[in-house]
C-alpha positions as CSV (number, residue, x, y, z in Angstrom):
1,M,-60.6,15.2,22.8
2,T,-61.7,16.0,26.3
3,R,-60.6,14.0,29.3
4,K,-64.0,12.4,29.6
5,E,-64.1,11.4,25.9
6,F,-60.6,10.0,26.1
7,I,-61.3,8.0,29.3
8,D,-64.6,6.7,28.0
9,S,-63.0,5.6,24.7
10,M,-60.1,3.9,26.5
11,K,-62.6,2.1,28.8
12,R,-64.5,0.8,25.8
13,F,-61.2,-0.3,24.1
14,I,-60.0,-2.1,27.3
15,K,-63.4,-3.9,27.6
16,L,-63.1,-5.1,24.0
17,R,-59.5,-6.3,24.7
18,E,-60.7,-8.2,27.8
19,T,-63.5,-9.8,25.8
20,E,-61.0,-10.9,23.2
21,E,-58.8,-12.4,25.9
22,K,-61.7,-14.4,27.3
23,I,-62.5,-15.8,23.8
24,H,-58.8,-16.7,23.3
25,E,-58.7,-18.5,26.7
26,A,-61.9,-20.4,25.9
27,L,-60.4,-21.6,22.6
28,Q,-57.2,-22.6,24.3
29,G,-59.2,-24.9,26.5
30,L,-60.5,-26.7,23.4
31,D,-57.1,-27.6,22.2
32,S,-54.5,-29.4,24.4
33,D,-51.7,-28.5,21.9
34,G,-52.4,-24.8,22.2
35,F,-52.9,-24.2,18.5
36,C,-56.4,-22.8,18.8
37,S,-56.3,-19.1,19.3
38,F,-58.2,-15.9,18.7
39,T,-57.0,-12.4,18.1
40,M,-58.2,-9.2,16.6
41,S,-54.9,-7.3,16.7
42,N,-55.8,-5.2,13.6
43,Y,-58.4,-3.3,15.6
44,E,-55.9,-2.6,18.4
45,S,-53.4,-0.9,16.1
46,L,-56.2,1.0,14.4
47,V,-57.7,2.3,17.7
48,I,-54.3,3.2,19.2
49,D,-53.2,4.9,15.9
50,L,-56.5,7.0,15.9
51,L,-56.2,7.9,19.6
52,K,-52.5,8.8,19.2
53,K,-53.4,11.1,16.3
54,V,-56.4,12.7,18.1
55,M,-54.5,13.2,21.3
56,N,-51.3,14.3,19.6
57,D,-49.4,11.6,21.5
58,K,-46.1,12.0,19.8
59,D,-44.3,10.1,22.6
60,E,-46.5,7.1,22.2
61,W,-47.7,7.0,25.8
62,I,-50.9,5.3,24.9
63,S,-49.1,2.3,23.4
64,Y,-46.7,2.2,26.3
65,W,-49.5,2.2,28.9
66,F,-51.6,-0.3,27.0
67,Y,-48.9,-2.9,26.1
68,E,-45.8,-2.5,28.2
69,L,-47.6,-1.4,31.4
70,E,-50.5,-3.8,30.7
71,R,-53.1,-1.1,30.9
72,G,-51.5,0.4,33.9
73,K,-51.4,-2.8,36.0
74,N,-47.5,-2.9,35.9
75,A,-46.9,0.8,36.4
76,T,-44.4,1.8,39.1
77,N,-42.9,5.0,40.3
78,D,-40.0,4.3,37.9
79,S,-42.3,3.9,34.8
80,V,-42.1,7.6,33.9
81,R,-40.0,10.4,35.3
82,D,-39.9,14.1,34.5
83,K,-36.9,16.1,33.4
84,D,-35.9,16.5,37.1
85,N,-36.1,12.7,37.6
86,K,-39.3,13.0,39.7
87,P,-41.8,10.1,39.2
88,I,-44.9,10.9,37.1
89,P,-47.9,8.7,37.9
90,I,-49.2,6.6,35.0
91,K,-51.3,3.9,36.7
92,T,-54.8,5.2,35.7
93,L,-56.4,6.5,32.6
94,N,-56.6,9.9,34.3
95,D,-52.8,9.7,34.8
96,L,-52.3,8.7,31.2
97,Y,-54.4,11.7,30.0
98,N,-52.4,14.0,32.2
99,L,-49.1,12.6,30.9
100,I,-50.0,13.0,27.3
101,N,-50.9,16.6,27.9
102,N,-47.9,17.3,30.0
103,K,-45.3,19.3,28.0
104,E,-42.7,19.1,30.8
105,V,-41.8,15.4,30.3
């Protein structure tokens, strides 16, 4: 998968997740007890599994970036370091692509 294809796919995936979050928030507003919710988590695991396979992401950077780093929003200089303990950027999709293809980590 090329860099452009990966970034375009991830942008579409992120947009779908953001739409899901908006629907969930709207449903929460209808129920004061917080029982109304909306999730399509099955598609997320499917998309991440497919991207992981296509990108040969054996270290699961895509999942880490998407969930733990909240799509790069929570990335810091300490999020990923190379074998010499130097920080590796992982804030953007471009950074993520570079990390997945970096064999020195």
